[in-house]
N, C-alpha and C positions, 0 to 999 in steps of 0.2 A: 303443377307448373302454372305459371302466370302468363298473361298475354305478353308481358315484356320478355319472358323467356322465349316465346314463339318468335318474337321479333328478332331476338338475338340469334336464334337458330337460322332464321331466314337470312340475316346479314352474313352469317358465316357461310351459308350455302352459296349465296351470290358471290362471295369472295373466293369460292372454291376451296374452302378450308376442309381438307380431307381428314382432319382429326375429328370431324363429326362422327365418323364411323370407325369400326375397330381397326387395329393395326393390320397391315397387309391387305387392306381393302383394295379392290380394283378401281376405286373411284378416280385416282389420278388419270386414268385413261378412259373415263366414262362420263365426263361432265360436259361434253360438247353440246348436249341437248339444251343446256341453259341458254345458249345463244343461238340455237339452231333456227328459231324464227327469223332472227336478223340475217343469219347466213343464207336462209332460203329466200328472204326478200330480195337480196342482191342478185339472185338467179331467177326470180319469178318471171320477169319479162321474157327472157330467153326460153324458159320452160314452157310458158303458155304459147309462145310463138311456135315452138316445136309441136306442141299438142295440136295446134290448129292445122298442121300439115298432115296429120295422120288420117288416112283415107277410110279405115275400117270403122264400122258402126258399133262394133262390140269389142270389149276388152276382157281378157281372161287373165287373171293373176294367179300364178302358181307360187306358193310360198307357205311358210309355217310360222306360227307365233307372232312375234313383233312385226314380221314382214307382211302379215296377212290380216290381222285383226283390226288395225286402224283403218285400212282401206275397206274392210267389210262394213264398218260403221259409216264411212263416208258414202258408201253406195246407197244407204238409206233403205227404206222398206220396199222400194220398187226397183232397186238396182241402178237407178239413174240419179241418185243424190237426193231423192225425196223432195222436200220443200226447199232444200238448201241450194240446189243447183239446177234442177229440172233439165238434166242433160239429154241431148239427142242420142248419146251413146249409153250403152249399158255396161255394167261391170259385174263379172262373176268371179268370186274368189273360191279357189279350190285348195283346201288345206287338209287333204285326206289321202289315204291310200286305198280306200274302198273301191273295188273293181267295178261295181255297178255304177257308182257315181262317175268314175273316170270314163268308163266305156260309153256313158251317155252324153259326153261333152260334144258340142257342135263347134267345129273349128271354122266354119264358113264365115267369111267377112269378119274375121277376128284378128286382133293384134294381141300377142301373148307377152305378158310381163313375167319374167323369171326373177324372183326376188329372194335374196338370201344374204345376210350380213357376212357370214363366214365364207360363203361360196362353196361349202362342202356339206350342206345338210342333205342327208340321204333322201328324205322324201322329196325335196325340191329337185335333186339330181334325177331321180327316176321319173318324176312328172315331166321334167324337161326332155328326157330321152323319149318318153311316150309322145309328147306333143310334137317334137321335131320329126319323129318318124311319121306321124300323121300328116303334118303340113309340108315339111321338106323345103320350106322357103325361109332362109335366114332373115330376109328383109321384113318378115312379119313377127320378129322377136325383138324384145327390149330387155336389157339386163339392168337390174338395180342391185348393187353389191358394194362391199368395201373396196377401196383402191387396192389394186394388185392381187385381189383374191383369185383363187382358181377359177371361179365363175367368170370374173372379168377377163381372164386370159382365154377361157374357152369361147366366150362371146366374141372377142376380137378375132380369134382364129377362124370362127365360123363366118364372120362378116355380118353379124346381126345389125339391125337398123340403128341401134344406139346402146351404148353402155354408160349408165349413170353411176359414177363412182362416189360413194358417200365417205365422209370423214370417219376414220376408224374409232374416234373417241365418243361415238354415239351408240349406246347399246340398243338392242332390238326393241325392247318394250318402251323405250324412251325416244323412239325414232320417228314419231308421227310428223314432226315439223322438219323433216329432211326428205331426201329423194324417195325414201321408202313409203312415206305417206303422200307426198306432194306430186309425184309422177302420176299415180292413179287419180289424184284429185284434179290435176290439170286436164287429164283425159275426160274427166266427168264434167268439166266446165267450171270448176270452182275458180274464183278470182284469188290466185295464190297470194298476191301482195296484200289484199284486203284480209285474207284469212290469217296471215302471219301478223299483220298489224293488230288485229283483234286479240290475238294471243298475247302480244306484248303489252296490252292494256289490262291484262288479268289482275285482279286484286290479289297480289301475292301475300299480303298480310292475312287475308282470310284463308288462303290456301295453307299458310304456315300454321295458323291456329287449328285448322282441320287436321293437319298431319300430327301436330302435338296432341290433339285430343284423341286421335285414333291410337297413337302409341300408348298414351296414359290409360285409355280404356282397356286395351289388351292386358296391361299390367294388372288391372282390377278383375280380370276374368271376363270382361265384356268384349269377347274376341270375334263375334260374328257381325259383319257389316252387310246389312241388307241394302242392295242397290236397286231401287224401284225403276222399272222400265218406263219408257216414254214412247207413245205411239209413233212419234216422228223419228226416233232413233232406237228401234227395238233391239239392236245388237250392241249398243254402247256398253252394256253390262259385260259382254264378252271381252271387250278391250280392257275395261276397268278390272275385270277379274284377273286377267293375266298380270297386269301392272301390279296389283296389290298382292296377289298370291305368290308370284315369282320373286317379288322384291322383299317381302317380309317373312315368307314361310320358310324359315331355316333356323338352325341351332336350337330346335325344340320349341320355338315360339312362332308367332305369326298372326296376322289379321286374316280371318277367313271370309272372303267375299262371297255373297249369296245374291246373284242377279235374280230378280223375281218380279212378277207383276204387282204383287202386294205383299207387304211385310206383316208379320205377326209379332205381338209383343212378348217379350221374355227378358229375364234379367241378364242374359248373356249376349244381348245384341243391341244395336242401334241402327238407324236408317239414314241413308244418303239419297236425297232426291234432288236432282239438278234441273234447272229450267232449260228448255231448248226452244225458246221463242223464235230465235233467228240464228243465222250462221255465226254471229258473234258469241252467242251463248255456247255453241258447239265448240268453237276454237278455244274458248276460255275454260270449258269443262276439261278438255284434253290437257291443256298446259297447267291449269291449276291443280289437277290431280297428280300430275307428274311431280310438281313441287311438294305437294302434301305428302306423297309417299316417300320421297327422298328424306324428308324430315321425320316421318314416322319411323323409318329405319334407324335414324339416329337415336330416337327415344327408346326404341326396342334394343339397341345395342347390336344391330346386325348390319351387314353390308348389303344395301338394297340393289347393288349393281352386279352381283355375281349370282350364279345359279349352281351351287356346288353339288346338288343331287340329281340334276338333269341327266348327267352322263351315265348314271347307273342304269336307267332303262335302255339307253342307246347301246351300251356295252352288252347288256343281257339280251337285247334284240339280236345283235350280231352273233352272240353265242348260240341262240336258237337257230338262226339262219345257217350257221356253219356246222351245226350238229354237235357242237361242244356240249350243249345242254339239251337233254332229251327227257327230263323228268316230267311224267304225266301230271296234269293239273286236274284236281278233283272238281266236279261240277255238282251243283244243286239241282234237284228236280224242280221243275217250274212251280209246282204247287207247294214247295217247301220254302220258298223265298220269304214269305211274310213271317213265318215262324222263326226263321234264322235271323231276320232283322230284329224281331222283338227281343230275342235273346242277346243280340249283339250290343244293343244300345245301353250305355251308362250315362249318368248325368254329365252334361257338357259335351257329349259326342255329337258329331255331325255326319251326315250321309252324303257320299258322292256316288252318283251313278255314272259309270264309265262305259259308254255305249259304242261298241265296234260294229256299226251298222251304217247303211247308206244315209246320206243327207236327206233323202226323200222322207225319212221317218222323223224329221225334226218336230213336227207338230205332235206326234204321239209321244216323243221323248219329253217335250215340255209338259204335256198333260200327265205323263207318268210322274214327273217331278212334283207337280201340283198335288196329285193324289197321294203320293207318299208323304208330302209335307202335312197334308190334312190328316192322314191316318196316324202319323207318329208325332203330331204336335206335342211339345214345342221343339222337337228336333229340327235343326236346320238341314235343308236338303239342297244339294247342288247336282247338276247333271251336265255332262259334256260328251262330245264325240271323241272317240279315239281314232287316230293318234293325235288329233288337235290338242287335247288337254295335256299331252306329254310335253308340249312346248308352252304350257300355260300354268295350270294348277298342279301339274305333276310335281313341281318343286315343293310346293306346300304339302302335298300328300306324303312325301317321303322325308322332308326336312323340317316340317312344322310340328305342331303339337301332336302327340300320339292319342288324339281323340277321334281319329277318322274311322269310319266304317265304310269300306269300299265295296260296291257291288259291280262287278264286271258283267256287262250284258253283251254277249258275243253272238253275232248272227251266224247262221249256218253258211258254209262256203258257197259263194256264187260261182258261176261258170268261170273257168280259167281265163285270165287276161294277161298275156305275156308282157314282160318289160324288155324292150329292145336292149340287147347286149348283156343281159343278166341271166344267171342260172336259175333264178326264182321268179315267180309271177306275183301279181299284186295280192292275190289271195294269201300266198305263203308269207309275204312281207307283213300284211296286216295281222295275221295270226301270230307271227313272231313278235310283233310289237305288243300285242295283248299279253302273250306269254312272258315276254321280257319284263313288262311292268308288273305283272303278277309276281314274278320271281323277286323283283326288287322290293315290292311291298312286304312279301313274306320275310325277306332277309332283314327288313327294318322292323319286323314284329308288328306290322299293322294288321288290323282286322279286315280280312278280305275274303270274298267268295265269288264264284263265277256261276252264271247260268247261261246256257246256250238256248237261243230262241229262233223261231222262224222269222219273227219280226218283233219290234217293241210292243206292238199292239197286243200280242199274245200275253205278255207280262202285264200290261196295263189292265187287261180284262181280269187277270187273276187278282190283282190288287184291288180293283173296284168291286169284284165279286166277293172278296173276303173282308171288306171293310165292316167294322162293327156297327 
């Protein structure tokens, strides 16, 4: 495809031409993000004025997927916006059901954002139940959700401090420039008007060319996109990973995002490295990649706005919780993992490490990813926390190319942490989510194995100790 073709695709996108994507695409109700920076600008003054009235010095955001990963980037490396805002407030994002992580939350001097597009996401519901039970003061809660969702109704009934209702035609992973991203941004001290103005100045031609190039590369078998991290925005790759994987990973194809500190060369990959010199770069990286991935979906012939395989794990999780499914899941011995991996890889395969462990083990998980990438080079290796990845790369794992090798790393059960009003605790929920996704991968005939560990460090030591 030529540059002129990229321009044509961009023109059709900006005209909201839904024939860019397959018939029966959900695009007619998912293109509000194209004008969301302008929509948000019109509300920026009021939003920032509201944020200035919030007394608490800490913000806790409870959400999953598109509701949480954008704010996680905005929080920066220090939780206060990094060099982009230097906020007096801190932001902590909790998108897990791990009982150790949740039990360690400090609710003192904290305002809690409950964020969910549908208003019925199970993880968000139980986190809300837990936080409300601990705090008991509705005035310290803020709701971000779609208009008239069950969450909006619950928030109004409880009398929470504020319910921000988002337009329903903005999908979760494209929602950064809406209330989902800008409410936490305002609380972190970002200038919302300036941030949206920067987004509107994005070079859309370059974004379209990137999207066209990504789609064409996947067609050539160059389907691994290495996204190199930047010290100022260490978690940008997590947001980009969801956008790319959940938008393109379906119908047996997809661009496989690999957030990494450094990229290795191979015929199956190329590298995306974005500048982040200032807040303008950050805003334009967000908006430009949204445009690029919408166009990439068109080149691949997939609907970038749906997530047809995400519900598989959700349904199988409920089957596990209700006792409908009780099939035992086999596990590898710890010292057998490297041999299993060596046998599992074929040319073109990629490895995903799915870690159902506390967030406190993030550094060890990143080191494990690096060590596995070095040991099995040139195999591309990704790693993510469960259940976070179920709302991110999980779509790619089940709907994308069948070149995946999935290693589930499941921690041994922590002390029980009850969920108010539920018949199961957080331990039970997290294990059901791991079991449900394992079931879904097996049903899709994916290559998957599970290892149970005391912590990620124990597996890391095995990998390092057995490196040739």
